[in-house]
C-alpha positions as CSV (number, residue, x, y, z in Angstrom):
1,M,-4.3,80.3,-82.2
2,P,-7.6,82.0,-81.5
3,A,-8.5,82.5,-77.9
4,P,-11.5,80.2,-77.8
5,A,-9.5,77.3,-79.1
6,R,-6.7,77.9,-76.5
7,I,-9.4,77.9,-73.7
8,S,-11.0,74.7,-74.9
9,R,-7.7,72.9,-75.1
10,G,-6.7,74.1,-71.6
11,R,-10.0,72.8,-70.2
12,R,-9.4,69.3,-71.7
13,R,-5.9,69.2,-70.2
14,A,-7.3,70.2,-66.8
15,A,-10.0,67.5,-67.0
16,A,-7.4,64.9,-68.0
17,W,-5.2,65.9,-65.1
18,F,-8.1,65.8,-62.7
19,T,-9.1,62.4,-63.9
20,A,-5.6,61.1,-63.5
21,L,-5.2,62.5,-60.1
22,T,-8.5,61.1,-59.0
23,A,-7.6,57.6,-60.2
24,L,-4.3,57.8,-58.5
25,G,-5.9,58.8,-55.2
26,I,-8.4,55.9,-55.4
27,T,-5.5,53.5,-56.0
28,V,-3.4,54.7,-53.1
29,T,-6.4,54.6,-50.8
30,A,-7.3,51.1,-51.7
31,A,-3.7,49.9,-51.3
32,A,-3.4,51.5,-47.9
33,F,-6.6,49.8,-46.8
34,W,-5.5,46.4,-48.1
35,L,-2.1,46.6,-46.4
36,G,-3.6,47.6,-43.2
37,A,-6.1,44.8,-43.2
38,R,-3.6,41.9,-43.6
39,P,-1.1,41.0,-40.9
40,E,2.5,41.9,-41.4
41,R,4.6,39.0,-42.7
42,G,6.7,37.5,-39.9
43,V,4.7,39.0,-37.0
44,A,2.5,36.5,-35.0
45,A,-1.1,37.3,-34.4
46,P,-1.8,38.7,-31.0
47,G,-2.3,36.0,-28.3
48,P,-1.7,35.3,-24.6
49,P,1.7,36.2,-23.3
50,P,4.1,33.2,-23.1
51,A,4.6,31.5,-19.7
52,P,7.8,32.6,-17.9
53,V,10.7,30.2,-18.0
54,A,11.8,29.1,-14.6
55,G,15.4,29.8,-13.8
56,P,17.6,30.0,-10.8
57,G,15.8,32.0,-8.1
58,T,12.6,32.1,-10.1
59,Q,9.3,30.7,-8.7
60,R,6.8,29.2,-11.1
61,T,3.2,28.5,-10.4
62,V,1.7,25.5,-12.2
63,T,-2.0,25.1,-12.4
64,D,-3.2,21.5,-12.3
65,S,-6.8,20.5,-12.8
66,R,-6.3,17.1,-11.1
67,P,-7.7,16.8,-7.5
68,A,-5.1,17.1,-4.8
69,P,-4.0,13.8,-3.4
70,G,-5.6,12.9,0.0
71,P,-4.1,11.0,2.9
72,P,-3.1,7.4,2.3
73,A,-6.0,5.0,2.8
74,T,-6.0,3.2,6.2
75,P,-5.8,-0.5,5.7
76,G,-9.1,-2.2,6.7
77,P,-9.4,-5.3,8.9
78,A,-8.9,-7.7,6.0
79,A,-5.6,-6.0,5.1
80,I,-4.4,-6.0,8.7
81,T,-5.2,-9.6,9.4
82,A,-4.3,-11.0,6.0
83,G,-2.0,-14.1,6.3
84,N,-2.7,-14.7,10.0
85,P,-3.8,-18.2,10.8
86,V,-7.5,-18.5,11.9
87,P,-8.9,-21.6,13.7
88,G,-12.0,-23.0,12.2
89,P,-15.4,-23.4,14.0
90,R,-14.7,-27.1,14.8
91,A,-11.4,-26.2,16.4
92,R,-13.0,-23.5,18.5
93,R,-15.7,-25.9,19.7
94,S,-13.1,-28.6,20.5
95,C,-11.3,-26.4,23.1
96,P,-13.5,-25.7,26.2
97,P,-13.7,-22.1,27.6
98,A,-12.1,-23.2,30.8
99,A,-8.8,-24.1,29.0
100,S,-6.0,-21.6,29.1
101,A,-4.1,-23.1,26.1
102,C,-5.5,-24.9,23.1
103,V,-3.5,-27.1,20.6
104,D,-5.1,-28.0,17.2
105,L,-3.0,-30.9,16.0
106,S,-4.6,-31.2,12.6
107,G,-4.5,-27.5,11.9
108,R,-1.1,-27.1,13.5
109,L,-2.3,-24.1,15.4
110,T,-2.2,-23.1,19.1
111,W,-3.5,-20.1,21.0
112,L,-4.1,-18.9,24.5
113,Q,-7.5,-17.9,25.7
114,S,-9.3,-16.4,28.7
115,E,-13.0,-17.4,29.4
116,G,-13.2,-18.8,25.9
117,R,-11.9,-15.6,24.1
118,I,-8.5,-15.8,22.3
119,S,-5.9,-13.7,24.1
120,Y,-2.8,-14.6,22.1
121,G,-2.5,-16.2,18.7
122,P,-3.3,-18.4,17.0
123,V,0.3,-19.1,16.0
124,R,1.8,-21.9,14.0
125,M,3.3,-24.9,15.8
126,V,4.8,-28.2,14.9
127,P,3.9,-31.4,17.0
128,G,5.3,-34.9,17.0
129,R,4.8,-37.0,13.9
130,P,1.3,-38.6,14.0
131,G,1.2,-42.4,14.1
132,T,4.6,-42.8,15.7
133,S,5.9,-43.2,19.2
134,H,6.6,-39.5,19.2
135,A,3.1,-38.4,18.4
136,T,1.9,-35.5,20.6
137,P,-0.8,-36.9,23.1
138,R,-4.3,-35.7,22.9
139,G,-6.4,-34.8,26.0
140,A,-6.8,-32.3,28.8
141,F,-3.7,-31.6,30.9
142,H,-2.3,-29.0,33.3
143,V,0.9,-27.1,33.5
144,V,3.2,-28.9,35.9
145,W,6.4,-26.9,35.8
146,K,8.4,-24.4,33.7
147,A,12.1,-24.2,32.7
148,G,14.1,-21.2,31.7
149,A,15.6,-19.9,28.4
150,H,18.6,-22.3,28.4
151,Y,17.0,-25.6,29.4
152,L,18.4,-28.7,27.6
153,S,16.5,-31.9,27.1
154,T,18.1,-34.6,29.3
155,E,16.8,-37.4,27.0
156,Y,17.6,-36.0,23.6
157,A,20.3,-33.4,24.5
158,E,18.5,-30.7,22.5
159,P,17.7,-27.2,23.6
160,M,14.1,-26.6,24.9
161,P,14.1,-22.8,25.5
162,Y,11.2,-21.6,27.7
163,A,9.7,-25.0,28.2
164,V,6.3,-25.3,29.8
165,F,5.7,-28.9,30.8
166,F,2.1,-30.1,30.8
167,A,2.0,-33.9,30.1
168,Q,3.9,-37.1,31.2
169,G,7.0,-38.0,29.3
170,G,8.4,-34.5,29.3
171,I,5.8,-33.1,26.8
172,A,6.0,-29.4,26.8
173,F,5.6,-26.2,24.8
174,H,9.0,-24.8,23.9
175,G,10.9,-23.0,21.2
176,G,11.9,-25.3,18.4
177,S,11.9,-26.0,14.7
178,L,8.8,-25.1,12.7
179,T,9.8,-27.4,9.9
180,R,10.9,-30.6,11.7
181,P,8.6,-32.7,13.8
182,S,9.3,-32.8,17.5
183,H,9.7,-35.8,19.8
184,G,6.2,-35.3,21.1
185,C,6.4,-31.7,22.3
186,V,4.8,-28.6,20.8
187,H,7.3,-26.6,18.9
188,L,6.8,-22.8,18.9
189,G,8.6,-19.8,17.5
190,I,11.0,-18.5,20.1
191,G,8.8,-15.4,20.7
192,S,5.7,-17.4,21.2
193,A,7.5,-19.9,23.5
194,R,8.6,-17.0,25.7
195,Y,5.1,-15.6,25.8
196,Y,3.6,-19.0,26.7
197,H,6.3,-19.3,29.4
198,D,5.4,-16.0,30.9
199,H,1.6,-16.2,30.7
200,L,0.8,-19.9,31.5
201,P,1.0,-20.4,35.3
202,V,1.5,-23.7,36.9
203,G,-1.9,-25.5,37.1
204,A,-3.3,-23.8,33.9
205,E,-5.4,-26.2,31.7
206,V,-4.0,-27.3,28.3
207,V,-6.3,-29.0,25.8
208,V,-4.8,-30.9,22.9
209,F,-7.2,-32.2,20.2
């Protein structure tokens, strides 16, 4: 083969090899770029580190956006006095300031007072049945005498603990039933009966209306 023909053929082969190598290089570069751009399968995208799991001996801080609870609310006057009996204006006017003890028969309330201001009560009470011979008498009276914790009625043979006698016929404040009518006395809870006994002196005015 003549020399010029061999040279021409060698140049074509070299050009073909160069073209093939160039194309291969472009393909490899593009593949590498594409693989580097997409996340690897099975690997999570970067994010914040997971919170530690609390275990024995491990402290864990929890962030709460809610405001911290404050001290419990102090009950107001309405909550403190809710359920306590309150005498109406008419009842307050019916008992003069000079009286030491007041008894509201219709409201079934009684209280102690000093210079017109309530000092104890009002508390629930039960009088004698109205319209009967055992009805509690109305009017202004004065404490005559007082008995002790174990006094027994000589007429009805019933206990009259802490009796404070203030009207004729053995009418008194004393501890007794708050569901059953009395024989004319003013029944009180045992605690109130003792308080009346200790704080109503002989001669104190009692007004029943």
